[in-house]
C-alpha positions as CSV (number, residue, x, y, z in Angstrom):
1,X,13.6,2.7,-26.8
2,X,14.9,5.6,-28.8
3,X,15.0,9.3,-27.5
4,X,13.2,9.8,-24.0
5,X,14.1,13.5,-24.2
6,X,13.2,16.5,-21.8
7,X,12.8,19.8,-23.5
8,X,14.8,22.7,-22.1
9,X,11.8,24.9,-21.6
10,X,8.6,23.6,-19.9
11,X,7.3,20.2,-20.9
12,X,7.6,19.8,-24.7
13,X,5.6,22.9,-25.5
14,X,3.1,21.8,-22.6
15,X,3.1,24.8,-20.2
16,X,2.1,24.6,-16.5
17,X,2.1,26.5,-13.3
18,X,5.3,25.1,-12.1
19,X,7.3,25.6,-15.3
20,X,10.7,26.8,-14.7
21,X,10.9,26.4,-11.0
22,X,13.9,24.4,-9.6
23,X,11.7,21.8,-8.0
24,X,9.7,21.2,-11.2
25,X,12.8,21.0,-13.3
26,X,14.4,18.4,-11.0
27,X,11.2,16.1,-11.0
28,X,10.9,16.6,-14.8
29,X,14.3,15.2,-15.3
30,X,14.1,12.4,-12.8
31,X,10.5,11.2,-12.7
32,X,11.0,8.7,-15.6
33,X,14.1,7.5,-13.8
34,X,12.1,6.9,-10.8
35,X,9.3,5.0,-12.8
36,X,11.8,2.7,-14.5
37,X,13.3,1.9,-11.1
38,X,9.9,1.6,-9.5
39,X,9.1,-1.1,-12.1
40,X,12.2,-3.1,-11.5
41,X,11.4,-2.9,-7.8
42,X,8.0,-4.4,-8.5
43,X,9.5,-7.2,-10.6
44,X,12.0,-8.1,-8.0
45,X,9.2,-8.0,-5.2
46,X,7.2,-10.4,-7.2
47,X,9.6,-12.8,-8.8
48,X,12.4,-13.3,-6.3
49,X,10.2,-15.0,-3.5
50,X,8.2,-16.8,-6.2
51,X,11.3,-18.1,-7.9
52,X,12.9,-19.3,-4.7
53,X,9.6,-21.2,-3.9
54,X,9.4,-22.7,-7.4
55,X,13.1,-23.8,-7.3
56,X,12.5,-25.5,-4.0
57,X,9.5,-27.4,-5.5
58,X,11.6,-28.4,-8.5
59,X,14.3,-29.7,-6.3
60,X,11.7,-31.7,-4.2
61,X,10.2,-33.1,-7.5
62,X,7.0,-31.2,-7.0
63,X,7.3,-28.9,-10.0
64,X,8.6,-29.6,-13.5
65,X,11.8,-27.7,-14.5
66,X,11.5,-24.4,-16.3
67,X,11.8,-24.8,-20.1
68,X,14.7,-23.2,-21.8
69,X,12.5,-20.5,-23.3
70,X,11.4,-19.3,-19.8
71,X,15.0,-18.4,-19.0
72,X,15.3,-16.6,-22.3
73,X,12.1,-14.7,-21.7
74,X,13.3,-13.7,-18.3
75,X,16.6,-12.4,-19.5
76,X,15.0,-10.5,-22.3
77,X,12.5,-8.9,-20.0
78,X,15.1,-8.0,-17.3
79,X,17.3,-6.5,-20.1
80,X,14.5,-4.3,-21.4
81,X,13.8,-2.9,-18.0
82,X,17.4,-2.1,-17.4
83,X,17.6,-0.6,-20.7
84,X,14.6,1.5,-19.9
85,X,16.3,2.7,-16.7
86,X,19.5,3.4,-18.6
87,X,17.8,5.4,-21.2
88,X,16.0,7.6,-18.5
89,X,19.3,8.1,-16.6
90,X,21.1,9.1,-19.8
91,X,18.5,11.8,-20.6
92,X,18.2,13.1,-17.1
93,X,21.9,13.5,-17.0
94,X,22.1,15.2,-20.4
95,X,23.7,12.4,-22.4
96,X,21.1,12.4,-25.2
97,X,23.5,11.4,-28.0
98,X,24.5,8.2,-26.2
99,X,20.7,7.7,-25.5
100,X,19.8,7.7,-29.1
101,X,22.5,5.2,-29.9
102,X,21.6,2.8,-27.2
103,X,17.9,3.1,-28.2
104,X,18.7,0.8,-31.2
105,X,19.1,-2.1,-28.6
106,X,15.5,-1.6,-27.6
107,X,14.3,-2.0,-31.1
108,X,15.9,-5.6,-31.0
109,X,14.9,-6.4,-27.3
110,X,11.2,-5.4,-27.7
111,X,10.3,-7.8,-30.8
112,X,12.4,-10.5,-29.1
113,X,10.4,-10.2,-25.9
114,X,7.2,-10.6,-27.7
115,X,8.4,-13.6,-29.8
116,X,9.7,-15.3,-26.6
117,X,6.3,-14.8,-25.0
118,X,4.6,-16.3,-27.9
119,X,6.8,-19.3,-27.6
120,X,6.7,-19.5,-23.8
121,X,2.8,-19.5,-23.4
122,X,2.1,-22.7,-25.5
123,X,5.3,-24.4,-24.1
124,X,4.1,-24.0,-20.5
125,X,0.5,-24.9,-21.4
126,X,1.4,-28.1,-23.3
127,X,3.6,-29.4,-20.6
128,X,0.7,-29.1,-18.1
129,X,-1.9,-30.5,-20.6
130,X,0.2,-33.6,-21.2
131,X,0.7,-34.0,-17.5
132,X,-3.1,-33.8,-17.1
133,X,-3.6,-36.4,-19.8
134,X,-1.0,-38.9,-19.0
135,X,0.1,-38.2,-15.3
136,X,-1.0,-40.1,-12.3
137,X,-4.8,-40.2,-12.0
138,X,-4.7,-38.7,-8.4
139,X,-3.0,-35.7,-9.7
140,X,-5.0,-35.1,-13.0
141,X,-7.8,-33.1,-11.4
142,X,-5.5,-30.5,-9.8
143,X,-3.3,-30.3,-13.1
144,X,-6.4,-29.6,-15.1
145,X,-7.4,-26.8,-12.6
146,X,-3.9,-25.4,-13.2
147,X,-4.4,-25.7,-17.0
148,X,-7.7,-23.8,-16.8
149,X,-5.9,-21.0,-14.9
150,X,-3.3,-20.9,-17.6
151,X,-6.0,-20.4,-20.1
152,X,-7.1,-17.4,-18.2
153,X,-3.5,-16.4,-18.1
154,X,-3.3,-16.8,-21.9
155,X,-6.2,-14.4,-22.3
156,X,-4.2,-11.7,-20.4
157,X,-0.9,-12.5,-22.2
158,X,-2.5,-12.0,-25.6
159,X,-4.2,-8.8,-24.6
160,X,-1.2,-7.3,-22.7
161,X,1.1,-8.2,-25.7
162,X,-1.1,-6.3,-28.0
163,X,-1.1,-3.3,-25.6
164,X,2.6,-3.4,-25.3
165,X,3.2,-3.5,-29.0
166,X,0.6,-0.7,-29.7
167,X,1.8,1.7,-27.0
168,X,5.4,1.0,-27.8
169,X,4.7,1.7,-31.5
170,X,3.1,4.9,-30.7
171,X,6.0,6.0,-28.5
172,X,8.7,5.2,-31.0
173,X,6.8,6.9,-33.8
174,X,6.6,10.1,-31.5
175,X,10.3,10.2,-30.6
176,X,11.4,13.0,-33.0
177,X,8.3,15.2,-33.0
178,X,6.9,14.8,-29.5
179,X,9.3,14.0,-26.8
180,X,6.8,14.2,-24.1
181,X,4.4,11.7,-25.7
182,X,7.4,9.4,-26.4
183,X,8.8,9.3,-22.9
184,X,5.5,8.7,-21.4
185,X,4.4,6.0,-23.8
186,X,7.6,4.0,-23.2
187,X,6.5,3.8,-19.4
188,X,3.0,3.2,-20.2
189,X,3.9,0.4,-22.7
190,X,5.7,-1.4,-20.0
191,X,3.0,-0.9,-17.3
192,X,0.6,-3.8,-18.3
193,X,3.4,-6.2,-18.3
194,X,3.9,-5.5,-14.6
195,X,0.9,-7.8,-14.0
196,X,3.1,-10.9,-14.2
197,X,5.0,-9.6,-11.1
198,X,2.2,-8.1,-9.2
199,X,0.2,-11.3,-9.4
200,X,3.1,-13.0,-7.7
201,X,3.2,-10.6,-4.6
202,X,1.1,-12.9,-2.5
203,X,0.4,-10.4,0.3
204,X,-1.5,-7.9,-2.0
205,X,-5.3,-8.3,-1.8
206,X,-6.7,-9.8,-5.0
207,X,-9.9,-10.7,-6.7
208,X,-8.1,-13.7,-8.6
209,X,-9.3,-16.3,-9.6
210,X,-12.8,-14.9,-9.6
211,X,-11.8,-12.0,-11.8
212,X,-8.9,-10.0,-13.1
213,X,-10.0,-6.7,-11.7
214,X,-7.6,-6.2,-9.0
215,X,-4.5,-6.8,-11.1
216,X,-5.8,-4.2,-13.7
217,X,-6.2,-1.7,-10.8
218,X,-2.8,-2.5,-9.6
219,X,-1.4,-1.6,-12.9
220,X,-3.0,1.9,-12.7
221,X,-1.6,2.3,-9.1
222,X,1.8,1.4,-10.5
223,X,1.7,4.3,-13.0
224,X,0.3,6.7,-10.5
225,X,3.5,8.5,-9.5
226,X,4.1,9.8,-13.0
227,X,0.3,10.3,-13.6
228,X,-0.1,12.5,-10.4
229,X,2.9,14.5,-11.2
230,X,1.7,15.3,-14.7
231,X,-1.7,16.4,-13.4
232,X,-0.1,18.5,-10.7
233,X,2.1,20.1,-13.5
234,X,-0.6,20.8,-16.1
235,X,-3.8,20.8,-14.1
236,X,-5.0,18.4,-16.7
237,X,-4.1,15.2,-18.6
238,X,-1.3,14.8,-20.9
239,X,-2.1,13.5,-24.4
240,X,-0.4,10.2,-23.5
241,X,-3.1,9.4,-21.0
242,X,-5.8,10.3,-23.4
243,X,-4.2,7.5,-25.6
244,X,-3.5,5.0,-22.8
245,X,-6.6,5.2,-20.6
246,X,-9.4,4.5,-23.1
247,X,-7.5,1.7,-24.9
248,X,-6.4,0.2,-21.5
249,X,-9.9,0.5,-20.1
250,X,-11.3,-1.3,-23.2
251,X,-8.7,-4.1,-22.7
252,X,-9.7,-4.4,-19.1
253,X,-13.4,-4.8,-20.0
254,X,-12.6,-7.3,-22.6
255,X,-10.5,-9.5,-20.3
256,X,-13.2,-9.4,-17.5
257,X,-16.0,-10.3,-20.0
258,X,-14.1,-13.4,-21.2
259,X,-12.3,-14.3,-18.0
260,X,-13.0,-17.9,-17.0
261,X,-16.0,-18.3,-19.4
262,X,-16.6,-21.7,-21.1
263,X,-16.4,-19.9,-24.5
264,X,-13.0,-18.5,-23.6
265,X,-11.7,-21.9,-22.3
266,X,-12.9,-23.5,-25.5
267,X,-11.2,-20.9,-27.7
268,X,-7.9,-21.1,-25.7
269,X,-7.8,-24.9,-26.3
270,X,-8.4,-24.4,-29.9
271,X,-5.6,-21.8,-30.1
272,X,-3.4,-24.2,-28.2
273,X,-4.5,-27.2,-30.5
274,X,-5.7,-29.5,-27.8
């Protein structure tokens, strides 16, 4: 999460029609703060009602308790989002030296998030699989349906985990030589992870479970404020989007081709060792 810096003149040598105007300078400083806060708002909108509902089900004995790793993963994800917001605020307010020092925390949190996700996915899956195999007969069919849904979720988790790691690596490598690419890739790396929250917003129209298309489009909608501002500033696409959009598009195609296919379900069960 190191250096999300804003150059003093223009946009990191990327000139545009609005360069130097007070309005442009203000938005340039604060658009990344807005994006980080926007992502946090999406997470709260999705997870708070869902968590309240699941906790009530746990209390009623209708849902197994969350495994400890789920709490660890939630804390790590929340910490990473808060760090992203803090880093953006520090740069927008000109405190770049502290921003650089605090960025070291992101280099610890990011791999910890990935590792906790790798532990959480099989933990959740095996809990349901065992319930399907050894639980009451009347509930096994429903549990197997949930297990198959989790296999589709596993496809997304693997793909989006790769995207997060790839985009974050690109962003960190650019932190010294290309501040504009760095700060945008920090936002774009987190964007696919918003799916976990978006899919929990029950009032949004969706194509699930038939396909994952709606969720993929909502990710693009989530990054649209930053994207539209950049297009307005440059009358074109920043380099970050030439990196993000083709890779993200290929990942979306991959997920939709495998989504809910017998071959993927067989592969997922092989991965999970069941």
